[in-house]
N, C-alpha and C positions, 0 to 999 in steps of 0.2 A: 761177595766181592766179584766184580766183573772178571770174566775169564782172562781178558787181555791184561788187566792190571796184575792178576795173580801170576800170569806167565812172565810178565816183566820182572816182578820181584823174584820169582823163582830163578829166572835167568841170572839175576844179579847174585843170588846166593850160590848158584852153580859156579860162578866165577871165583869164588873163594876157595882156599885150600881146604882139604878134608877136615883138618883139625879145627879150623875156624868155624866151619859149618856145624860140626858136632858141638862146639862150645856155644854157638848160638841156639842150638836145639836145647841144650841144658838150661841156658838162660831163659828161653821161652817157657819152659816148664816152671821156673821159679817166679816168673812174673815180668811186668814191664820194667821194674827195677830189681836189682839183686846185688848181693855182696860177693866178694871174692871167695870168702869161706864157703858160701853156698855152692859156688861153682866147683870148688875143690871137692866137696862132698859128692856131687853128682858126677863129675867128670873123672874123678880118681887121679887127676893130675896134681903134681907138686906145684908150689908157688913159683918156682923157677921156670916151670914149663908154661904156666898160665900167663904170667906177666907179658911175655913178648906177643902172645896171641891176642891178649886184650888190647895192648898198645896198637897192634896192627889194625884191629877192628875199629878202634877209636880214630886212627888216621884215615881209614876208609869211610868214616862218617856213617858207620852202621850202628855203633854204640857211642854213648857219651858217658862222661864220668863227672860226678859232683865234686868240684874242686874247692868250693867255699868251705873253709875250716869252721865257720860259724853254723853251717847247716847241719841238722841232725842226720842227714843222709850223706854226710861227707865220706868220700871214698867209695860210694856205691856206683855201680854201672847201670845203665839203662838203655833200652832201645830208643833211638831217635824217632823212629816211626813205628807205631803200634801194628801197622799192616805187615811190616817185616817180621815182627814177633809172631804174628798170626800164621804167616806162611811157613816160618821155621818150625812152628809147632805142628803144623799140618804134615810136614815131611816125616814126622816120626810115626812108626807103626804103633798099633794099639799096645802091643806088648812093651815097646820101648817107653811109651808114655806112662804106662802103669808102673813100671819099675822105677822110673825117674820120680814120679809123684810120691811113691813110697819112700824113696831115698830122701826126697826133700822133706817129707814129714818127719822122718827119723832124725835128720840133721837138725831141724828146728827144735824138736823136743829135747835134744841133747845140748844144743848151743845156748839155750836160754834158761837161766836159773829160775826165773819166774815165767813159767810156761804160759800163764794167762795172757802175757803181753802179745803172744803170737797165736793164741788158740784158734782165732778165726782163720788164719792162714793154714795152720795145721789141718783144721777141719776141711778146708777147701781141697787140700791135696788128697786126703783120704776119700772124700766124696768123688773126686775125679778118678782116683785109682779104682774105686768100686764100679763106677759107671762105665769105665773103659772095658772092664772084663767082669760083668756080673755073674758069669758062669764058672769063674776060676775056682779051684779047689779051696782056696782060703778066702773066697769072696765074703762068706758070712762073717768071718773074723774082721775083715776090713770094713764091712758095712757097720758092724757094731762099734768099731773105733770111730768111724765117721759120725755115727749117731751120738756117741758119748761126747765127742769134741764139739759137735754143733750145739748140744745142750749146754756145755760149758761156755761156748761162745755167746749163747743166749743170756746166760746169767751175767757174764761180763758186760755185755751191751746194756742189760737192764741196770746194772750197778752204776753205769756211766750216764744213765738217763736217756739212752737211745732206745726208746720203747718200740718204735716201728721196726728197727733193725733186729732187736731181740725177738720180737714176734716172728719175724721171718725165719730166724735160726731155729726157734722151737718148732715151727711148722715143718721145716726141712727135716729136723730130727725125728718128728713124728712120722714122716713119710719113709723113714729108713728103719723103722722097727717093726718086727713081726709079732711082738708081744702086745696083745690088746690092752692090758692094764697099763703097761708102760706108755703106750701110745695115748691112752686116755689122759694120763697125768701130764704128758707133754702138751696135748691140746688144751687142757685146762690152763696150763701156764701161758700158752700163747694167747688164749682168750683174755686173760687178765691184762696182758700187755697190750692187746688190741684196744682195750678200754682206755689205757693210758695214751695210746696213739690217736685217740679220738675217732675210733672206727667201731662204733657200737654194732653195726650190722655184721661186720667180720667177727667181732667178739661173740655175738649171738650164735653164729654158725659154728664157730670152733667149740663153744661150750655145749651146744646141743649135740655135736658129734661125740664129745667126751662123755656126756651123759649116756648116750646110746651105747657106747662101748662098755661102760661100767655095767649098765643094765643087762647087756647081752652076756656078760661074764658073771652075772648074779651078785655083783657087789652093789647092793642097793644103798648101803650107807654112803659109799663114795659118790654114787649117782646123786643122792640127795644133797650131799655137800656141794657139788658143782651146781646143782639146781639153785641152791641158795645164792651162789655167786651170780648166776644168770638172772635171778630175780632182782638183784641189786642193779644190774644193767637196765632191766625193764623199768624199775622205779625211777632211775635217773633220766629215762627217755620218755617220761610222761605216761607210763603204764602201771601206776601204783596198784590199781585194783587187780590186774593180772599178776603183778609181783607178789601181792599178799596171798593170792590163791596158790601160786606156785610154792611159796614158802610154807604155807600150811600143809600142803601135800608132803613136802620134804620133812616137815616137823613130825608128821604122823609116822614116818619111817625112823628118823634118827632118835626120837624120844623113847622108842622101845628098846634101844641099845643102851649099853653102859654109858653114863654121862661122860662126855669128853669135850674137847675144844670145839668140834663141829656143832654140838648142841648149843654150847654157850654163844657161839657166833650167830647161829641161826636165831636163837631167842632174842639176842640183842638187835639183829636186823628187823625182826618182826616188831619189836618194841618201838623202834624208830619209825617203821612204816605205819603202824597203827596210830602213833602220835600225830603224824602229818595227815592221816585220814580223819583225825578228830576223835578217835576212839581211845580216850585216855585210860579207861578201865582196863581194856585188853593190853594197852601199851604198858601199863604198870605191872600187870601180871607177868608179861614176858620179860620185862626188865628185871624183876625180882628173881626169876628163874635164871637168867643170864648171870646175875650177880652171885647167886648161890653156887653155880657151877664154877664160875671164874675164880671166885674167892677160894673155894675149897681145893681147886687144882692149881692155883697160882698161875692163871692164864692172863697175861697182860693185855693182849689185843681185845678179846671180848669184854674185859673189864672196862677198857676205855669206851667201847661202844655202849655198854650198859650205862655208864656214867652220862654219856650224851643223852640217852633216852630219859634218864632220871632228871637231867637238867631241864629238858623240854617240859616234862610233866610238872616239875617244881615251878617253872615260870608260869605255866598255864594256871596253876593253883594259887598264884599270887605270892610266891616265895622267891623273889629275884635274887636275894643274897644266897639262898640255898642253891639256886640254879648255877650261880657263878662258882660256888664252892665245888660242885660236882665237876664242872669243866676244868677248874684249876687242878684238881686231882687227876683228871683224865690226862691233862697235859704233862703233869709230873710223871705219871706212869709211862706215858709214851716216850718221853725224853730219856727216862731212866733205862728203858729197854730198847732204845734205838729203833723206834717204830715211826719213821718219818711221815708216812701217810696219815697215821693217827694223830701225830703231833700237829701236822698241818691242819687237820680237821678241827682239833681243839683250839688252835689259834683262831681259826675261822669263826668258830662258835663264840669264842670269847670276844671277838670283835663285834659280833652281832649283839651280845649282851651289853657291850659298851655303848653302842649307839642307841640301844633301846633306852639307856639312861642318859642319852645325849652327851656322851663323853667321846666326841669324835676324834680328838687327837689320840686318845688311848686306842680307839678302834684301828686307826691307821698304824699305830705301833704294833698291834697284833698281826695285821695283815702282811707287813713286810717280811717277817721271818717265815710266815706261811708260804709266801710266794717263793722264797729261796728254797724251801723244802720241796715244793711242787716242781720246780725246775730241776732240782737234783734228781727227783724221781722220773722226770721226763713225762709227767702226766699233763698232757695239754688240756683236757677238760677241767682238771683242778686248777691249773694256772689261769685259764679263762674265767672260771668261777670266781677266783679271788680278785682278778682284775675288775670284774663286774661289781663285786662287792665293794671294792675300793672306791668306785665312782660315787657311792652314797655319802660317805663322810667327806669326800672331796667337794661334792655339791653343797652339802650343808655348811661347810667352812669357807665357801666362796672361791674355791680353787677350780673354777669351772673349766678352764682350758685343759687342766690336767685330767679332769674327769672325762672330758670328751676324747682326749688322746689315749686314755687307758685302753680302750677297745674301739678303734676306729673301724668303720665299715663292717659292722656285724653282719654275718651271712647266715642264710638258712642252714647251710652245712654245719656251722658252729652250733646253731640252735639245736640241731639233731644229734650233736655229739655226746650228749649226756652231761654237758656242763650246765651250771645254773646261772642264768643271766637275769634273774628276776629283779635284782636291785636296780638295774638300768631303767626299769619302769618308774622308779621313784627318784631317779637322779637325772640321767641323760634326757629322758622324756620331759622332765620338768624344765631342764635348761633350754631345750628347744622351744617349749611353750613360752617361757618367760623372755626368750629372745625373739619371739614372733615368728619362729621357723616351724609353722604348723605342718607343712608338708613332710619335713623330716621327722617330726614327732609322729605323724600318722604312719610313715613307712616303718619306723621302729616298732610301733604298736602292732602293726600287721604281722610282724614276725612271730608274735605270741598268740596268734588266733586260736591255736589248739587249747589254750588254757581256759577258754570259756566254758568247757564242759569237764574240766579236770576234777578227779575225785580227791586230789591232793589239795587240801584246804588252803595251804599257803599259796600255791599256784593260782587257785581260783580267786583268793582274796586280793592278791597282787594285781590280777587282771581287772577285777572290779574297781579297785581304787585308781588304777591308771585310766580306766574307762571314764571315771568321774572327772579326772583332771582334763582329759582330752575333750570330753563333751562340754565341760564348762568353758574351755578355751574356744570352742566352736559356737558358743552361745546357746547350746541346747541344755538349759538349766534343769529342766524336768528330768531328763535322762541322767544328768550329773548327780542330782539329788538322790535318785533311785539307786544308782550304782554305788555312790559313796555310802549311803545308809546301809546297803547290803554288806559292804566290806566291814563296817563298824560292828556288825553282828558277831564277827569273829574275835572280838575282844576277849571273850571267855576262853577261847582256845589259845590265842597267841599273846594275850596281855596288851595293855594300852600302849606299851612302848614300841611295839612292832611297827616298822615303817608303813606297812599296808594300812594299819589302823590310823596312824597319824595322817597319812595322805588322804585316806577316805573320809575321815572325820572333818578335816579342814575343808576339803572340797565340798562335802555335803552341806556344811554350815554356810559357806560362800554361796552355793547354789540356792539355798533356801532364802538367804537375804536378797539375792538377785531377783527371786520370784516374789518377793514381798511376804514370804511366809515366816513372819517374825516368831510366831508361836512355835513352829517346828524348829526354827533355828535355835530358839531358847531351849527346847527339849534336848537337842543334840549337844548344845553347850553344857547342859546339866550333866551329860555323860562324863565330861571332864571334871566338872566342879564337884561331883559326888565321889570321885575316886579318893580313897584314903591317901593321906599325904605321902606315905612311903611307896605307894604304887602309882603316883601321879607323875608322869614324865615331865621334867622341867620345860621341854619344848611345848607340850600341850598346855601346861600352866601359863606360859607366855601367850599362847594363842587364845586361851580363855580370857585373859586380861584384855587382849586386843578386841575380841568379839564383844565382850561385855561393855567395853567403852563405846563400840558402835551401836549396840542395842540401847544402852541407857544414857549415852551422851556424857559419860563420866571420863573426863580428861585424865584423871589419875590412873585410869586403866591403861591408857596409852603410855604413860610414863613408866608404869610397872612392867608393861610388856617390853618396851624398849630396853629397860634396864636388864631384864632377863635375857633377851636375845643377845644383848651386848656381852653379858656374862658368859653365855654359851658359845660366843664367837660364831654366830649364825648371821652373816651380814645381809643376805637378801631379805629375810623377814624383818630385820631391823629397819632396813630401808622402807619396806612396805608400811611398817608401823609409823615411822616418822612422816611418811607421805600422808597417811590417813589422819594423823594428828594435825598436820597442816600448819605447823608453827616454824618460824625461823628461829635459830639456825638449823632446825631439823630438816627442812626442805633442802638446804644446801648440802647437808651430809647425805641425804637420800640421793640427791643428784650425783654426788661423787661415787656412791656405792653402785648405782645403776650404770653409770658410765664405765666403771671398772669391770663390771660383770657383762657389759654390752647387752643389757636388758632394755632394748630399744622401746618396746611398748610402755614400760614403766618410766623410762626417761621422758617420754612424751607426756605422761600423766603429771610428772613432777613439773615440767615446763608449764603445763596448763594450770596447775594448782598455784604456782608462783605468780603467773600472770593474773590470775583471778584475785589473788591476795593483794597484788600491787594495785589492781583496779579499785580496791576498796580502801586504799590508803588515802586519807584526805590530802588534797593538794596543799 
């Protein structure tokens, strides 16, 4: 504050009577706004003595009072200018500040039956009291109270979904403890909340510091437990190989101790990691260990994680119904034991299983409660992941504007947050392409450049299938065919229903036909037709009818494809099929579909097809 302004305000305060100045000092300690009961506790004055002083300060326009009976702050007083509060506080000696902060904390603790309502404020008073006189005889006791209250404030903020605020409270608490193990635990908690706040770099630093403290104290088990959490951060930020190495090192430590929840969680995380790396044998081995420990010790969280891994493995082995059964039980356990993060994850996975079977309305129904849980947790990466996931069923069901609005202007910062945006490569990218907005498609695609060398097969596959779509849109059919065919190879890992396989397969066949490679197109088409009926996604069945009609000139194939797409409520591909069939009133319906979807390039093709048809009509 400029000295002249400080002097001006100080002069104004000097013009008040001594009792008024002291009252302002008490109020300054309490905050910008305060209650009359708070002033009573700090000043020691009775109500009859306080009221005339407060009325005088209100008349002099130093304080204001909330008079609206509907306002929650009704009856509270507050400084009309925060600078006045600042100067009034500055006029207190350190000793006076300390005693008043302690009195304020004591008053709040006794005044509120539910202390959690004001725990953040109580914590701030204890912190201020300690920092004012850190050498006082009872400083250690005050410091401990401050640390304990900050930790409670962190838990309260976390329960309200305020992850960034909770992280700050836990970091503050960690800075006020001299016990290494306690500090390590607080940093671990802060690290978890940093992941919710979309701060993976901060989370990494906090967790690494926690690990170092545990190791320095010889608690290798706890260090390994936190390493497991850090590995999860790494896997979510595109470092799956590093994460697996870290988890295996942690497993070498924890597996030698008595089986507990840490072992079960770590084994389940390893199972999921190996599944996405394509190592189903190791994934299965770790999943079984996680189940053995979780079932025997009745541990709900690792049980749900193990079920997730088992579901992935079952899907890869051609057992989609078994995969859904594992996820349904995981959701039941999560809801029964009030594990919102795990419940959100189960809803998320159930949505994926739904649209793998082309049940897009069901998928949306699972994603909505998952979003509610993510927002309750305050987990921004999970919320963003779910919004990205929502774009795929919205795209397939023709709700393109909703898909584009779900996550507008995706940024590199969001990409680095640990959230999963892969579905946007099979939805938003496709919308841009089909609307002729190739520059926007290319910009979106460029945000995922790191996936080109990912060891996570899902990331790599999604990148390849999106590459195929973009290269075909650019007219680079050879590259599209190569990328699409490469993504199709992952059908053994993810099943034919995964969107990366669907997108890659369709793009590869389209590119082969554009190149005149009918034999290769037929071989790719046979990939669909050879699938057993129970493992053949209805969407790919419809595409197979469409492509067979193009290859063999069989009009019945167009009708079968159109009927299937109509049944699945997938309007865009219905429009494409009707256009390719080239019959009225199919062309008119295709025109209506492309107009509604604003698919301009396709609308132009319909117009051209209708004009050509009209030209062949006898006069």
